[in-house]
C-alpha positions in Angstrom: -93.4 119.4 92.1 -92.1 115.9 92.9 -91.2 114.7 96.3 -87.6 113.9 95.4 -85.5 115.9 92.9 -82.3 114.4 91.6 -80.7 116.4 88.8 -77.2 115.9 87.6 -74.1 114.2 88.9 -73.8 116.4 92.0 -77.2 115.1 93.3 -76.1 111.6 92.6 -73.0 112.2 94.7 -75.1 113.6 97.6 -77.3 110.5 97.5 -74.3 108.1 97.5 -72.5 110.0 100.3 -75.7 110.0 102.4 -76.2 106.2 101.9 -72.5 105.5 102.8 -72.5 107.7 105.9 -75.9 106.4 107.1 -74.9 102.8 106.6 -71.6 103.3 108.4 -73.4 105.1 111.2 -76.0 102.3 111.6 -73.2 99.7 111.7 -71.2 101.7 114.2 -74.1 102.1 116.5 -74.8 98.4 116.4 -71.2 97.5 117.1 -70.8 100.2 119.8 -74.0 99.1 121.5 -72.9 95.4 121.4 -75.9 94.6 119.4 -73.9 92.7 116.8 -70.9 93.1 114.6 -72.5 95.7 112.3 -71.7 93.6 109.3 -75.3 93.0 108.6 -76.0 96.7 108.3 -73.0 97.1 105.9 -74.1 94.3 103.6 -77.7 95.4 103.7 -76.8 98.9 102.6 -74.5 97.6 99.9 -77.1 95.2 98.6 -79.8 97.9 98.6 -77.6 100.1 96.4 -76.8 97.4 93.9 -80.3 95.9 93.7 -82.0 99.3 93.3 -79.5 100.3 90.7 -80.3 97.1 88.7 -84.0 97.5 89.2 -83.8 101.1 88.0 -82.1 100.0 84.8 -84.6 97.2 84.0 -87.9 98.3 85.4 -88.8 100.3 82.3 -88.6 97.2 80.1 -90.4 95.1 82.7 -93.3 97.4 83.1 -93.9 97.5 79.3 -94.5 93.8 79.1 -96.9 91.5 80.9 -94.7 88.4 80.5 -91.7 90.2 81.8 -93.7 91.7 84.6 -95.1 88.2 85.7 -91.5 86.9 85.6 -90.4 89.7 87.8 -93.2 89.0 90.2 -92.1 85.3 90.4 -88.6 86.5 91.0 -89.8 88.7 93.9 -91.6 85.8 95.5 -88.6 83.5 95.0 -86.2 85.9 96.6 -88.6 86.5 99.5 -88.8 82.7 100.1 -85.0 82.4 99.9 -84.6 85.2 102.4 -87.1 83.8 104.9 -85.6 80.3 104.6 -82.1 81.6 105.4 -83.5 83.7 108.3 -85.3 80.7 109.8 -83.0 77.8 109.0 -79.8 79.2 107.7 -80.3 77.3 104.5 -82.5 77.3 101.4 -85.8 75.5 101.2 -88.8 76.1 98.9 -91.2 75.4 101.8 -91.1 79.1 102.7 -92.9 79.8 99.3 -96.0 78.3 100.8 -96.7 80.9 103.6 -95.3 83.8 101.5 -97.4 83.0 98.4 -100.3 81.9 100.6 -100.4 85.3 102.1 -99.4 87.5 99.2 -101.2 86.1 96.1 -104.7 86.0 97.5 -104.1 89.5 99.0 -103.0 91.0 95.7 -105.8 89.3 93.8 -108.3 90.6 96.3 -107.1 94.2 95.9 -107.3 93.9 92.1 -110.8 92.4 92.3 -112.1 95.6 93.9 -111.3 97.4 90.6 -109.8 100.4 92.6 -106.3 99.4 91.5 -105.8 99.1 87.7 -104.8 95.7 86.3 -101.5 97.1 84.9 -97.9 96.1 85.6 -97.1 99.5 87.1 -99.8 98.9 89.7 -99.5 95.1 90.2 -95.8 95.0 90.9 -95.7 97.6 93.7 -98.7 96.1 95.3 -97.1 92.6 95.2 -94.0 94.1 96.6 -95.8 95.6 99.6 -97.9 92.5 100.4 -95.2 90.0 99.6 -92.6 91.9 101.6 -94.9 91.9 104.7 -95.7 88.2 104.2 -92.0 87.5 104.1 -91.4 89.4 107.3 -94.3 87.6 109.0 -92.9 84.3 107.8 -89.4 85.0 109.0 -90.5 86.4 112.4 -92.9 83.6 113.2 -90.5 80.9 112.1 -87.7 82.3 114.2 -89.9 82.7 117.2 -91.1 79.0 116.9 -87.6 77.7 116.6 -86.4 79.8 119.6 -89.3 78.6 121.7 -88.6 75.0 120.9 -85.0 75.4 121.9 -85.5 77.4 125.1 -88.6 75.5 126.3 -87.6 72.0 125.2 -88.4 70.7 128.7 -92.1 71.6 128.1 -91.9 69.9 124.7 -90.6 66.7 126.4 -93.3 67.0 129.0 -95.9 67.0 126.3 -94.4 63.9 124.8 -94.4 62.2 128.2 -98.1 62.6 128.6 -98.8 61.0 125.2 -98.9 64.0 122.9 -97.4 63.6 119.4 -94.4 65.7 118.5 -96.5 68.2 116.4 -99.1 68.5 119.2 -96.3 69.1 121.8 -94.6 71.6 119.6 -97.9 73.4 119.1 -98.5 73.8 122.8 -95.0 75.3 123.3 -94.7 77.5 120.2 -98.0 78.8 118.8 -98.3 81.7 121.2 -94.7 82.8 120.3 -95.5 82.6 116.6 -98.5 84.9 117.1 -96.0 87.7 118.2 -95.1 88.1 114.5 -98.6 89.7 114.0 -97.9 92.6 116.3 -96.0 94.9 113.9 -98.7 94.7 111.3 -101.4 95.4 113.8 -99.5 98.3 115.3 -99.0 99.8 111.8 -102.7 99.5 111.1 -103.8 101.0 114.4 -101.5 104.0 114.1 -101.8 104.8 110.4 -102.3 108.5 109.8 -101.3 109.3 113.4 -97.7 107.9 113.5 -97.0 106.8 109.9 -98.0 107.8 106.4 -97.4 104.6 104.5 -95.9 104.4 101.0 -99.2 103.5 99.2 -100.8 106.7 100.5 -97.9 109.0 99.6 -97.4 107.3 96.3 -101.1 107.7 95.3 -100.9 111.4 96.3 -97.8 111.9 94.2 -99.5 110.1 91.3 -102.3 112.7 91.2 -104.9 111.0 93.4 -107.0 113.0 95.8 -106.5 112.6 99.5 -109.6 110.5 99.8 -108.6 108.3 96.9 -105.1 107.8 98.4 -106.6 107.0 101.8 -109.0 104.4 100.2 -106.1 102.7 98.4 -104.0 102.7 101.6 -106.9 101.3 103.6 -107.2 98.4 101.1 -103.5 97.7 101.4 -103.5 97.8 105.2 -106.4 95.4 105.7 -105.0 93.1 103.0 -101.8 93.0 105.0 -103.6 92.0 108.1 -105.1 89.0 106.2 -101.8 88.2 104.4 -99.8 88.2 107.6 -102.3 86.1 109.4 -102.2 83.5 106.6 -98.4 83.6 106.5 -98.0 83.1 110.2 -100.6 80.3 110.3 -99.0 78.4 107.5 -95.5 78.9 108.9 -96.6 77.6 112.2 -98.2 74.5 110.8 -95.3 73.8 108.5 -92.8 74.2 111.3 -94.5 72.2 114.0 -95.0 69.4 111.4 -91.3 69.4 110.6 -91.4 71.0 107.1 -89.5 74.2 108.2 -87.0 72.6 110.5 -86.8 69.4 112.5 -88.6 69.2 115.9 -88.0 66.5 118.4 -84.7 64.9 119.2 -82.5 67.3 117.1 -84.1 70.3 118.7 -83.5 68.7 122.1 -79.9 68.0 121.2 -79.4 71.6 120.1 -81.0 72.8 123.4 -78.8 70.6 125.5 -75.7 71.6 123.6 -76.5 75.3 124.0 -76.8 74.9 127.7 -73.5 73.0 128.0 -75.0 69.6 129.0 -74.0 66.4 127.3 -76.7 64.9 125.1 
């Protein structure tokens, strides 16, 4: 017996209706609670439908070919970098590939090196999706936190400059602790696994016929890999940001801060 059973057009209609209603409900709650316009929830739900439909159509061909699988992996990382760049800066930059690949690639290679996960596309692609997705989240969160800290605490940044610190050193003093907050979700997930959550790798391994212990072993590998990958991603994002590669620190940050507070630069 499988976890999900979709047979015939009527089940497809049920899935579609559930997605539509849930997406509208999420958007409505966000708008009603004055947490935003709700447009982000609508576009996210729509994109998920379209992207999963496309992946469902092509994944069979991709999994049957190593060249296509590697191309698909590269596409995954590129989309992750693009998403983080727009989340942090509002524009595209390839610099976000550094923290995302820096966290994801060593993590996936480390898992494969154990021999517990087979070197096959059907295993490599999902593992990269899990590790790469978490690296993307860590990159986005840490980058956003650093930029927010530099805007709201610009006076401290200027104070650092006034005592002789370089711009990168002053930004480091202001923002590094804020960047570290991006590590909290991953640590909480690892601390509560099995008690609060049953992550996807565990459930997927069970559905694939693995024993409970085998599923737990695979999930443990993934979780500790995520801790390392997220730590690398946050560290690299912090270094790139305070050195101006992921955004501009210094006078432009100060101008944005003063403009936001209503003062004339």
